[in-house]
VOFIFI-330289 format. One record per residue: x, y, z of N, C-alpha, C, O in turn; residue in three letters. Coordinates in pm, whole numbers, padded with zeros to 5 digits, always signed. Example, Ala and Ser with C-alpha at 12.3 -4.5 7.8 and 13.67 -1.06 7.14 Angstrom:
+01319-00569+00780+01230-00450+00780+01320-00330+00780+01424-00332+00846ALA+01285-00225+00708+01367-00106+00714+01290+00003+00787+01341+00114+00804SER
END
This chain:
-01979+00360-01206-02120+00404-01271-02226+00302-01301-02181+00194-01339MET-02330+00311-01295-02489+00186-01248-02484+00163-01405-02466+00234-01505ALA-02510+00027-01378-02522-00058-01489-02609-00058-01563-02708-00035-01495GLU-02644-00071-01686-02753-00041-01779-02849-00067-01747-02847-00190-01746GLN-03000-00017-01700-03102-00070-01628-03099-00065-01524-03207-00116-01491GLY-03036-00030-01417-03076-00011-01256-03039+00147-01250-02974+00216-01329THR-03095+00176-01146-03101+00334-01095-02984+00364-01031-02966+00298-00928ALA-02854+00484-01075-02799+00502-01023-02772+00511-00826-02863+00556-00756PRO-02672+00475-00780-02654+00482-00612-02729+00613-00587-02736+00705-00668ALA-02785+00611-00462-02774+00710-00419-02724+00771-00257-02779+00756-00148ARG-02590+00847-00295-02477+00842-00209-02475+00974-00142-02489+01073-00214ILE-02462+00988-00023-02429+01122+00079-02277+01103+00101-02216+00996+00094ALA-02221+01239+00132-02102+01262+00126-02063+01344+00238-02134+01445+00248PHE-01954+01330+00342-01903+01391+00430-01805+01369+00446-01762+01264+00493PHE-01749+01453+00414-01600+01555+00372-01582+01676+00429-01688+01737+00446GLY-01453+01750+00476-01441+01869+00516-01328+01938+00467-01346+02058+00447THR-01206+01888+00442-01078+01929+00373-01028+01883+00236-01063+01777+00185PRO-00948+01965+00182-00901+01956+00070-00897+01813+00006-00926+01771-00106THR-00840+01747+00140-00801+01598+00145-00920+01514+00106-00902+01399+00067PHE-01035+01565+00116-01128+01492+00079-01219+01519-00063-01332+01475-00085ALA-01133+01609-00156-01249+01670-00246-01232+01531-00339-01339+01476-00361VAL-01127+01474-00390-01094+01370-00482-01224+01280-00458-01311+01280-00545PRO-01237+01217-00363-01316+01152-00316-01436+01163-00339-01512+01070-00367ALA-01476+01330-00323-01639+01328-00353-01671+01329-00490-01771+01278-00540LEU-01544+01415-00571-01575+01394-00750-01606+01233-00760-01724+01203-00777ARG-01495+01109-00748-01518+01001-00748-01667+00942-00750-01713+00871-00839ALA-01750+00999-00599-01861+00950-00576-01977+01024-00665-02098+01001-00657CYS-01919+01108-00742-01996+01138-00815-02001+01117-00992-02077+01157-01081GLN-01888+01038-00988-01879+00912-01126-01916+00820-01112-01946+00755-01212ALA-01933+00770-00994-02006+00616-00933-02131+00624-00964-02178+00552-01052VAL-02221+00733-00879-02334+00741-00863-02410+00866-00833-02350+00961-00883GLY-02529+00907-00765-02582+01025-00746-02562+01092-00626-02648+01073-00540THR-02467+01169-00600-02449+01239-00454-02562+01336-00408-02559+01456-00439VAL-02657+01283-00336-02796+01389-00339-02786+01442-00186-02895+01479-00141VAL-02676+01452-00099-02619+01555-00009-02470+01554+00028-02403+01452+00040LEU-02437+01651+00039-02282+01687+00071-02272+01740+00228-02322+01847+00266VAL-02181+01623+00335-02247+01720+00466-02103+01730+00529-02021+01639+00537VAL-02085+01904+00585-01897+01900+00559-01930+02005+00702-02043+02016+00749THR-01835+02059+00745-01821+02140+00870-01876+02275+00840-01885+02310+00722GLN-01918+02367+00951-01965+02491+00929-01858+02591+00896-01743+02568+00931PRO-01882+02676+00847-01788+02776+00764-01674+02850+00917-01717+02899+01022ASP-01581+02840+00890-01525+02902+01027-01378+02995+00973-01316+02984+00867ARG-01357+03073+01075-01259+03142+01038-01096+03090+00974-01037+03016+01053PRO-01038+03114+00874-00929+03068+00811-00809+03174+00797-00829+03295+00795ARG-00663+03106+00785-00610+03190+00734-00503+03310+00845-00509+03333+00966GLY-00457+03339+00787-00395+03480+00873-00479+03592+00877-00456+03668+00971ARG-00593+03633+00784-00684+03697+00800-00785+03683+00875-00856+03777+00913GLY-00805+03529+00912-00948+03462+00998-01039+03521+00928-01109+03582+01009GLN-01085+03540+00801-01201+03560+00742-01261+03440+00749-01176+03351+00748HIS-01390+03393+00756-01490+03311+00768-01503+03249+00592-01553+03298+00491VAL-01426+03107+00623-01429+03058+00500-01531+02968+00482-01584+02915+00580THR-01572+02939+00348-01640+02763+00334-01547+02652+00349-01462+02664+00261PRO-01526+02555+00417-01458+02424+00394-01433+02431+00225-01498+02504+00150SER-01311+02327+00177-01269+02322+00061-01420+02201-00033-01464+02219-00146ALA-01454+02106+00051-01541+02011+00021-01665+02139-00017-01686+02169-00135VAL-01724+02192+00073-01816+02272+00044-01812+02357-00087-01892+02372-00179LYS-01704+02401-00064-01677+02476-00206-01670+02426-00384-01672+02485-00492ALA-01659+02277-00334-01641+02202-00489-01737+02156-00478-01790+02134-00587GLU-01808+02119-00371-02018+02090-00382-02065+02202-00445-02160+02179-00520ALA-02032+02304-00439-02143+02452-00455-02077+02471-00627-02158+02507-00713GLU-01974+02453-00654-01913+02446-00784-02015+02340-00888-02049+02361-01005ARG-02054+02207-00788-02126+02104-00874-02247+02135-00842-02308+02029-00859SER-02343+02236-00795-02437+02230-00779-02515+02155-00674-02637+02167-00670THR-02421+02041-00552-02461+01946-00540-02554+02033-00380-02498+02135-00341LEU-02655+02000-00320-02742+02014-00162-02606+01987-00069-02530+01892-00084PRO-02591+02110+00050-02514+02091+00144-02566+02124+00265-02670+02189+00277VAL-02491+02078+00368-02562+02083+00483-02450+02098+00558-02342+02041+00542LEU-02481+02180+00640-02336+02162+00751-02416+02200+00913-02449+02307+00965GLN-02425+02063+00954-02491+02094+01095-02395+02100+01164-02284+02063+01127PRO-02426+02160+01305-02297+02227+01395-02300+02060+01473-02181+02035+01489PRO-02363+01969+01513-02363+01874+01567-02432+01777+01488-02512+01825+01408LYS-02421+01630+01491-02494+01525+01472-02593+01429+01605-02711+01399+01624LEU-02468+01409+01669-02517+01337+01790-02650+01422+01864-02662+01544+01852LYS-02729+01349+01928-02877+01407+01986-02983+01477+01900-03080+01541+01939GLY-02942+01449+01773-03033+01528+01665-03093+01463+01604-03049+01348+01601THR-03209+01485+01528-03317+01382+01437-03205+01391+01279-03267+01405+01174ASP-03088+01385+01271-02998+01393+01119-02981+01272+01124-02911+01232+01031PHE-03025+01172+01213-02999+01036+01141-03112+01011+01082-03099+00975+00964GLY-03267+01019+01141-03350+01012+01042-03371+01067+00935-03435+01017+00843GLU-03320+01174+00936-03373+01289+00789-03285+01199+00721-03328+01149+00618ARG-03164+01167+00761-03067+01071+00651-03156+00913+00579-03165+00878+00462LEU-03205+00848+00697-03293+00728+00653-03405+00778+00544-03437+00705+00451ARG-03459+00900+00562-03573+00924+00463-03541+00950+00360-03625+00951+00269ALA-03374+00988+00330-03344+00954+00168-03298+00868+00119-03215+00880+00029MET-03343+00745+00169-03299+00637+00102-03214+00606+00057-03226+00557-00055ARG-03079+00616+00118-02972+00639+00038-02897+00527+00040-02909+00475+00151LEU-02829+00468-00028-02754+00329-00058-02605+00320+00020-02536+00219+00038ASP-02583+00440+00055-02396+00417+00132-02401+00572+00151-02459+00648+00073VAL-02348+00601+00237-02278+00730+00269-02112+00685+00256-02075+00568+00269ALA-02016+00803+00227-01885+00796+00173-01836+00924+00265-01867+01040+00237VAL-01737+00881+00402-01683+00964+00463-01544+00958+00417-01481+00855+00392VAL-01486+01120+00404-01329+01131+00399-01328+01251+00502-01395+01353+00485ALA-01259+01233+00592-01204+01366+00674-01328+01452+00699-01348+01566+00657ALA-01392+01393+00760-01504+01489+00777-01452+01553+00894-01418+01670+00874TYR-01438+01514+00996-01383+01583+01130-01457+01544+01277-01400+01563+01385GLY-01577+01493+01266-01617+01426+01386-01693+01253+01328-01713+01190+01224ARG-01713+01239+01494-01722+01096+01490-01911+01096+01457-01999+01162+01513ILE-01920+00997+01349-02065+00940+01348-02128+00881+01444-02078+00793+01515LEU-02248+00928+01455-02325+00854+01608-02384+00735+01512-02386+00735+01389PRO-02430+00634+01602-02468+00505+01539-02626+00557+01463-02661+00489+01366THR-02681+00626+01488-02804+00631+01400-02760+00671+01269-02825+00625+01175ASP-02655+00754+01240-02629+00805+01126-02588+00656+01045-02635+00609+00942VAL-02470+00601+01142-02394+00512+01071-02526+00396+01021-02495+00295+00958LEU-02599+00410+01039-02686+00254+00972-02798+00346+00923-02912+00301+00921SER-02775+00467+00886-02887+00509+00834-02905+00498+00616-03010+00517+00554ALA-02793+00469+00565-02791+00418+00469-02818+00265+00451-02772+00187+00534PRO-02902+00214+00327-02913+00075+00320-02754-00012+00313-02764-00134+00323ARG-02638+00035+00299-02509-00051+00286-02424+00022+00395-02302+00023+00379LEU-02474+00078+00495-02402+00173+00595-02329+00283+00571-02359+00349+00472GLY-02245+00316+00636-02145+00385+00569-01984+00319+00585-01941+00238+00666CYS-01900+00403+00451-01755+00360+00437-01665+00513+00476-01711+00627+00487VAL-01512+00465+00493-01446+00590+00552-01341+00572+00466-01287+00463+00480ASN-01284+00661+00361-01164+00661+00313-01045+00724+00464-01051+00826+00534VAL-00974+00639+00464-00900+00669+00607-00770+00636+00555-00755+00529+00496HIS-00610+00769+00582-00538+00754+00483-00419+00697+00580-00324+00770+00608ALA-00427+00573+00625-00338+00485+00701-00333+00376+00623-00402+00365+00521SER-00235+00267+00674-00294+00142+00647-00323+00091+00791-00252+00105+00892LEU-00421+00040+00780-00520+00039+00930-00455-00128+00936-00442-00200+00837LEU-00424-00159+01057-00471-00090+01205-00361+00016+01221-00382+00095+01313PRO-00250+00033+01151-00186+00132+01193-00217+00297+01163-00247+00340+01052ARG-00208+00353+01245-00296+00517+01243-00343+00495+01252-00370+00423+01156TRP-00445+00495+01345-00584+00498+01334-00608+00657+01431-00553+00687+01538ARG-00710+00739+01347-00746+00835+01430-00709+00968+01368-00662+00938+01258GLY-00706+01094+01381-00724+01203+01298-00624+01267+01242-00645+01370+01178ALA-00480+01209+01259-00368+01255+01225-00224+01204+01157-00108+01246+01156ALA-00297+01089+01099-00222+00935+01056-00122+00994+00959-00006+00962+00983PRO-00140+01070+00858+00000+01127+00778+00103+01244+00837+00199+01285+00772ILE+00067+01290+00967+00172+01348+01022+00258+01243+01090+00379+01238+01066GLN+00195+01152+01180+00268+01058+01250+00318+00951+01178+00402+00875+01226TRP+00264+00937+01045+00351+00808+00984+00499+00879+00944+00603+00816+00962ALA+00499+00981+00903+00611+01055+00896+00737+01113+01010+00859+01121+01011ILE+00643+01141+01086+00749+01152+01229+00776+01020+01277+00862+01008+01364ALA+00706+00902+01228+00765+00762+01289+00872+00710+01236+00953+00636+01292SER+00874+00762+01086+00996+00705+01023+00931+00565+00937+00991+00458+00927GLY+00807+00592+00885+00751+00464+00867+00766+00484+00719+00756+00593+00663ASP+00797+00343+00647+00882+00319+00512+00719+00324+00377+00732+00321+00255ALA+00613+00331+00437+00496+00306+00333+00372+00372+00411+00379+00384+00533GLU+00289+00403+00361+00149+00433+00410+00065+00397+00269+00105+00339+00168THR-00065+00454+00301-00205+00450+00192-00298+00500+00252-00304+00577+00348GLY-00405+00429+00161-00538+00472+00167-00617+00340+00203-00605+00245+00126VAL-00702+00327+00325-00800+00219+00290-00965+00266+00299-01011+00374+00336CYS-01014+00179+00266-01170+00176+00254-01245+00103+00333-01281-00002+00279LEU-01289+00123+00461-01325+00041+00549-01463+00068+00620-01484+00168+00688MET-01536-00013+00601-01677-00035+00672-01647+00061+00813-01563+00054+00903GLN-01758+00150+00784-01748+00212+00964-01825+00158+01041-01933+00110+01006MET-01772+00157+01187-01848+00095+01285-01813+00215+01403-01750+00317+01372GLU-01874+00184+01576-01901+00280+01649-01739+00309+01703-01701+00419+01741ALA-01670+00208+01698-01492+00267+01722-01468+00367+01627-01532+00413+01533GLY-01361+00387+01675-01309+00491+01624-01189+00400+01494-01086+00346+01536LEU-01216+00399+01377-01141+00360+01266-01122+00214+01316-01004+00180+01319ASP-01202+00130+01351-01206+00010+01400-01254-00074+01309-01237-00186+01357THR-01301-00084+01208-01416-00138+01110-01318-00263+01049-01200-00288+01073GLY-01401-00321+00973-01307-00370+00891-01299-00335+00730-01397-00302+00663PRO-01170-00348+00682-01102-00304+00566-01199-00341+00471-01260-00446+00491VAL-01228-00264+00356-01284-00337+00237-01182-00322+00108-01173-00422+00037LEU-01115-00221+00076-00981-00254+00007-00902-00168+00057-00928-00106+00160ALA-00738-00148-00043-00674-00014+00018-00581+00005-00100-00618-00054-00202LEU-00489+00061-00108-00383+00104-00182-00277+00152-00119-00303+00225-00023ARG-00132+00127-00152-00033+00126-00065+00091+00249-00161+00124+00234-00279ARG+00133+00348-00083+00247+00404-00148+00339+00431-00047+00297+00436+00068THR+00488+00453-00078+00608+00468-00036+00615+00568+00011+00578+00657-00065PRO+00653+00609+00130+00677+00772+00198+00819+00765+00149+00903+00677+00166ILE+00826+00903+00073+00957+00940+00036+01040+01008+00109+01005+01093+00191LEU+01206+00963+00076+01268+01098+00176+01232+01218+00210+01212+01240+00330PRO+01216+01326+00106+01141+01447+00087+01005+01447+00141+00972+01559+00178ASP+00925+01367+00155+00782+01399+00166+00762+01442+00278+00810+01385+00376ASP+00684+01552+00288+00647+01662+00392+00459+01576+00434+00399+01479+00385THR+00435+01649+00515+00289+01595+00559+00222+01663+00430+00118+01604+00404SER+00251+01779+00331+00189+01853+00282+00152+01771+00143+00044+01763+00085GLU+00325+01694+00100+00349+01645-00026+00223+01483+00032+00111+01471-00017THR+00250+01435+00084+00207+01294+00106+00059+01303+00105-00005+01222+00038LEU-00007+01410+00184-00163+01443+00188-00215+01442+00031-00315+01390-00018GLN-00133+01499-00015-00191+01536-00195-00202+01421-00238-00305+01388-00298GLN-00082+01319-00215-00094+01236-00294-00217+01134-00255-00309+01107-00333ARG-00202+01071-00095-00301+01013-00091-00420+01092-00101-00502+01001-00116LEU-00476+01180-00103-00577+01212-00150-00656+01197-00276-00777+01183-00290SER-00564+01202-00361-00536+01122-00485-00580+00984-00489-00687+00938-00527GLU-00483+00931-00446-00511+00783-00455-00656+00759-00354-00723+00661-00387LEU-00698+00821-00262-00802+00772-00212-00948+00780-00295-01037+00696-00281GLY-00957+00897-00386-01037+00911-00493-01046+00823-00587-01154+00776-00626GLY-00921+00790-00637-00880+00679-00698-00963+00532-00645-01045+00470-00713ALA-00920+00497-00512-01007+00423-00458-01093+00413-00448-01138+00300-00432LEU-01193+00542-00450-01392+00505-00428-01407+00479-00559-01468+00379-00597VAL-01347+00579-00652-01394+00535-00789-01377+00414-00832-01468+00373-00904ARG-01279+00334-00809-01248+00173-00835-01312+00121-00768-01383+00042-00830GLU-01329+00122-00649-01404+00018-00555-01504+00008-00508-01554-00099-00472GLU-01576+00166-00497-01686+00173-00441-01817+00110-00541-01930+00110-00493LEU-01798+00067-00658-01903+00026-00727-01871-00143-00699-01974-00210-00687PRO-01781-00194-00691-01797-00289-00651-01857-00343-00519-01912-00453-00519ARG-01845-00259-00392-01896-00237-00276-02042-00232-00329-02110-00321-00279PHE-02096-00171-00397-02244-00175-00410-02284-00279-00470-02404-00295-00453LEU-02232-00364-00538-02268-00492-00603-02243-00564-00504-02309-00665-00527ALA-02174-00584-00379-02168-00660-00311-02047-00772-00344-02051-00893-00323GLY-01944-00696-00402-01822-00772-00455-01748-00748-00339-01671-00844-00327GLY-01730-00665-00241-01583-00704-00170-01637-00748-00066-01745-00717-00016LEU-01532-00847-00020-01543-00882+00131-01471-00790+00254-01361-00736+00244THR-01563-00784+00377-01528-00716+00477-01363-00831+00538-01355-00954+00545PRO-01256-00724+00571-01173-00831+00629-01109-00744+00755-01064-00629+00759ASP-01125-00846+00854-01114-00758+01015-00996-00706+01036-00893-00750+00984PRO-01003-00591+01127-00865-00566+01146-00774-00653+01212-00852-00728+01272GLN-00672-00687+01236-00569-00722+01324-00603-00704+01482-00668-00600+01496PRO-00588-00751+01567-00592-00701+01658-00421-00627+01752-00410-00563+01856ALA-00316-00677+01651-00194-00654+01632-00169-00563+01586-00239-00560+01484ASP-00105-00466+01591-00022-00343+01520-00118-00240+01492-00122-00182+01383GLY-00217-00209+01612-00265-00087+01659-00193-00013+01708-00131-00037+01812VAL-00186+00151+01605-00162+00282+01667-00256+00360+01653-00344+00356+01567THR-00236+00457+01762-00319+00554+01770-00263+00674+01719-00156+00706+01770LEU-00323+00772+01602-00261+00901+01540-00369+01015+01614-00462+01068+01555ALA-00340+01033+01728-00388+01133+01819-00361+01285+01708-00316+01294+01593ARG-00407+01379+01797-00428+01494+01724-00294+01553+01768-00231+01521+01870LEU-00252+01663+01658-00131+01737+01668-00153+01805+01745-00274+01822+01760VAL-00077+01873+01822-00073+01973+01933+00079+02065+01919+00186+02013+01889GLU+00060+02219+01951+00183+02295+01911+00297+02233+01984+00399+02290+01946LYS+00333+02113+02100+00438+02123+02164+00517+02004+02093+00637+01977+02096GLU+00398+01933+02018+00504+01832+01919+00596+01873+01825+00690+01802+01790ASP+00568+02015+01769+00641+02089+01689+00823+02124+01746+00919+02147+01672GLY+00823+02117+01881+00920+02139+01970+01023+02021+01922+01005+01901+01904ARG+01187+02139+01904+01283+02060+01837+01367+01994+01991+01420+02085+02055LEU+01377+01909+02029+01468+01845+02150+01589+01815+02081+01589+01730+01993ASP+01704+01886+02119+01807+01869+02052+01886+01729+02085+01964+01665+02016TRP+01825+01702+02241+01949+01542+02276+01872+01436+02159+01942+01339+02132THR+01757+01441+02097+01739+01349+02019+01819+01332+01881+01908+01411+01849ARG+01779+01215+01795+01896+01221+01670+01838+01312+01552+01719+01324+01521PRO+01941+01368+01498+01915+01415+01400+01773+01358+01309+01665+01412+01288ALA+01828+01228+01269+01760+01144+01164+01576+01203+01214+01502+01251+01128SER+01527+01187+01374+01420+01178+01404+01372+01353+01415+01255+01384+01434GLU+01464+01438+01403+01399+01568+01402+01402+01626+01258+01347+01733+01233LEU+01468+01555+01162+01463+01627+01039+01318+01558+00985+01256+01622+00900GLU+01267+01438+01029+01135+01391+01008+01027+01441+01074+00917+01437+01021ARG+01045+01494+01198+00976+01615+01231+00968+01709+01193+00854+01753+01209GLN+01044+01787+01135+01041+01884+01045+00941+01859+00940+00848+01936+00915VAL+00959+01776+00895+00898+01753+00722+00757+01688+00794+00663+01692+00714ARG+00727+01640+00901+00591+01589+00938+00506+01711+00964+00392+01709+00918ALA+00542+01801+01023+00429+01917+01074+00476+02050+01002+00508+02166+01028PHE+00461+01968+00904+00442+02100+00766+00322+02106+00782+00265+02001+00812VAL+00240+02234+00769+00261+02341+00799+00230+02409+00901+00268+02526+00908PRO+00151+02348+01011+00104+02351+01149+00142+02231+01236+00125+02123+01180TRP+00194+02228+01373+00256+02367+01421+00401+02408+01357+00455+02511+01400PRO+00453+02348+01276+00572+02331+01221+00704+02298+01345+00686+02293+01467GLY+00804+02282+01289+00879+02243+01375+00940+02371+01413+00948+02463+01332ALA+00990+02383+01552+01018+02504+01628+01118+02500+01730+01131+02389+01782TRP+01206+02607+01781+01298+02554+01865+01314+02727+01936+01307+02812+01847THR+01334+02781+02070+01357+02837+02078+01465+02913+02094+01557+02866+02162GLN+01481+03059+02031+01595+03113+02039+01615+03281+02107+01594+03395+02068LEU+01651+03236+02191+01637+03362+02313+01525+03396+02332+01458+03299+02368GLY+01462+03497+02327+01302+03503+02399+01194+03467+02305+01075+03461+02337PRO+01247+03442+02176+01159+03407+02082+01196+03291+02013+01298+03224+02028GLN+01077+03268+01914+01079+03129+01900+01153+03139+01727+01128+03239+01661LEU+01233+03036+01673+01270+03008+01545+01192+02851+01466+01185+02732+01498LEU+01160+02907+01392+01049+02802+01314+01148+02735+01220+01241+02803+01178LYS+01135+02591+01178+01215+02529+01074+01148+02478+00984+01082+02375+01001VAL+01155+02544+00873+01064+02482+00740+01122+02361+00678+01043+02271+00646TRP+01299+02341+00648+01352+02239+00547+01491+02232+00617+01584+02311+00631ARG+01466+02104+00657+01635+02037+00743+01733+01946+00651+01715+01962+00530ALA+01818+01866+00682+01885+01751+00617+01996+01745+00761+02056+01825+00833GLU+01980+01628+00749+02088+01545+00854+02250+01565+00816+02276+01532+00700VAL+02313+01591+00860+02476+01599+00833+02532+01562+00942+02482+01575+01054VAL+02685+01491+00904+02792+01444+01023+02810+01574+01096+02809+01687+01046PRO+02830+01537+01234+02908+01642+01346+02856+01535+01451+02801+01425+01454GLY+02923+01671+01570+02910+01581+01705+02937+01738+01803+02987+01846+01772ALA+02885+01692+01913+02882+01791+01999+02839+01815+02127+02863+01715+02195GLY+02778+01915+02203+02690+01879+02304+02536+01916+02247+02517+02011+02171LEU+02450+01846+02286+02337+01878+02229+02288+02025+02207+02292+02098+02306ALA+02239+02081+02081+02201+02227+02063+02305+02308+02060+02281+02428+02068GLY+02445+02263+02048+02578+02353+02022+02571+02384+01871+02524+02319+01778THR+02620+02477+01874+02608+02551+01685+02787+02474+01647+02897+02477+01702VAL+02733+02416+01534+02887+02339+01497+02915+02449+01354+03027+02458+01302LEU+02834+02500+01321+02869+02601+01174+02790+02695+01158+02672+02672+01130ALA+02838+02820+01171+02746+02917+01104+02785+03018+01063+02796+03118+01133ALA+02826+03009+00887+02884+03057+00817+02808+02972+00671+02828+02859+00627HIS+02727+03071+00628+02645+03016+00503+02543+02908+00552+02423+02937+00550GLY+02592+02760+00603+02516+02696+00666+02520+02687+00803+02621+02714+00867ALA+02392+02641+00864+02396+02636+01003+02357+02515+01065+02245+02463+01068LEU+02462+02479+01112+02462+02290+01184+02440+02304+01335+02500+02389+01401ASP+02373+02237+01375+02320+02212+01510+02342+02110+01566+02271+02027+01509VAL+02417+02044+01673+02469+01915+01729+02332+01869+01767+02251+01949+01815ALA+02303+01737+01746+02201+01668+01862+02232+01561+01893+02350+01527+01881THR+02128+01464+01948+02188+01340+01979+02282+01223+01919+02357+01134+01958GLY+02225+01282+01792+02350+01187+01721+02343+01213+01588+02238+01209+01524GLU+02482+01247+01531+02474+01364+01406+02428+01533+01458+02413+01585+01568ARG+02420+01570+01349+02351+01718+01353+02305+01736+01250+02324+01681+01142ALA+02196+01874+01302+02099+01896+01175+02114+02020+01136+02133+02115+01212LEU+02105+02026+00966+02133+02119+00905+02028+02223+00876+01972+02208+00767ARG+01989+02325+00950+01896+02381+00891+01881+02471+00785+01947+02575+00789LEU+01799+02446+00682+01819+02492+00543+01728+02652+00543+01765+02763+00504LEU+01634+02621+00587+01514+02760+00562+01412+02733+00720+01360+02639+00779GLU+01429+02894+00737+01389+02880+00903+01305+03016+00835+01288+03050+00718VAL+01251+03087+00991+01176+03180+01019+01143+03231+01151+01064+03184+01232GLN+01197+03308+01157+01168+03430+01291+01121+03481+01333+01120+03599+01299PRO+01030+03431+01460+00909+03488+01483+00880+03599+01422+00977+03664+01384GLU+00736+03656+01394+00689+03794+01328+00757+03828+01208+00748+03944+01167GLY+00839+03723+01130+00889+03764+00978+00884+03664+00909+00864+03552+00955ARG+00905+03695+00766+00917+03606+00676+01020+03451+00653+01136+03452+00693ARG+00968+03338+00592+01063+03252+00567+01188+03284+00512+01167+03342+00406ARG+01301+03274+00531+01404+03279+00472+01500+03201+00470+01484+03141+00577MET+01619+03145+00407+01715+03049+00369+01873+03073+00508+01959+03158+00530THR+01841+02969+00554+01960+02977+00664+02110+03084+00655+02174+03110+00757ALA+02149+03136+00522+02230+03227+00510+02154+03370+00538+02206+03464+00597ALA+02059+03367+00499+01982+03512+00537+01981+03532+00647+02021+03640+00691GLU+01933+03431+00730+01928+03479+00860+02040+03472+00944+02026+03541+01045PHE+02136+03418+00937+02252+03479+00970+02328+03571+00936+02429+03602+01000LEU+02282+03639+00807+02324+03750+00803+02275+03890+00869+02309+04005+00842SER+02163+03831+00985+02098+03935+01057+02149+03900+01158+02189+03999+01221GLY+02175+03787+01218+02192+03703+01326+02301+03644+01384+02321+03532+01336HIS+02395+03680+01487+02539+03653+01498+02534+03546+01592+02535+03574+01712ARG+02530+03437+01558+02562+03307+01616+02717+03270+01582+02772+03313+01481LEU+02776+03195+01669+02887+03148+01674+02953+03022+01685+02933+02965+01792ARG+03032+02961+01598+03060+02819+01596+03106+02782+01833+03195+02830+01903GLN+03018+02703+01860+03022+02686+01995+02928+02717+02096+02913+02653+02200GLY+02868+02814+02060+02743+02834+02136+02594+02775+02174+02512+02726+02097GLU+02589+02783+02232+02422+02685+02260+02277+02802+02291+02221+02842+02393ARG+02262+02821+02162+02150+02964+02184+02012+02893+02154+01931+02965+02094PRO+01976+02781+02181+01854+02701+02133+01818+02668+02271+01898+02614+02349PHE+01710+02698+02298+01637+02619+02393+01533+02521+02337+01515+02497+02217GLY+01445+02451+02476+01383+02369+02431+01411+02207+02423+01446+02146+02322GLY+01393+02167+02520+01452+02030+02526+01583+01987+02535+01620+01870+02540GLY+01690+02139+02535+01844+02136+02595+01830+02116+02753+01757+02192+02817VAL+01871+02056+02788+01888+02038+02927+02029+02164+02982+02064+02169+03099PRO
END
């Protein structure tokens, strides 16, 4: 909040998904949000109904002004921001790279709430890749934005362990709340000139590229521990999946169990569904056959005759 006798900071907020909502609320507590910028309404969900982003819905509940430009580069958007006499712009999972005229429009530039411990996992999908790679911890950084992709100096950060049962959904929720707390606690210090930018080291840089459907394919020749992380990392999209005959079988939950055999071999198919991998076995706990609902492995096996010793799964099995 502004000190007594000073005007509240004028803040623009850029964000789109649910992850960004706590940061928007924090900005409202710190100063005056004069503008919210979010992605255009898009078809979402199974029915593909045109729906506003989570940030737009939150902004409208708070009667904040909202803009949804289809693009920023090559437009007069930077000039429009500069005319608003902003102190700072706060960005959280907006979904577009900001051009230099937008980055320089506020008096103190733009700061970003990024869901990793930079320089590890710069880019679009840091939460998924942190889980898939077996990282022991992650966190959120408040960083000064510059023209490069998440390359700017870090102003403040918060850490959290990645728990053995964390999925991308549970970890995103925790990091979302942590990001909101980070903005609430540290943005006032930034506005007052009390944070020292810490340049990112050249060592340890990794890129969290966009997740593609193929990233969910289970390669049974890999160790079971890697496949189990893959299951947790890619919930809900694209999901971990394998080919079962002509159809796809999505795996929602799994665990590592003892077992050995040729990769992709069914080791148990009575109540539990255990599949041999490159190292140990993966027990499928909850699956979803193509075109059907999610179900337990026992429910699935009651309608699918799989036998011990079979290798019915495609996708990465030679």
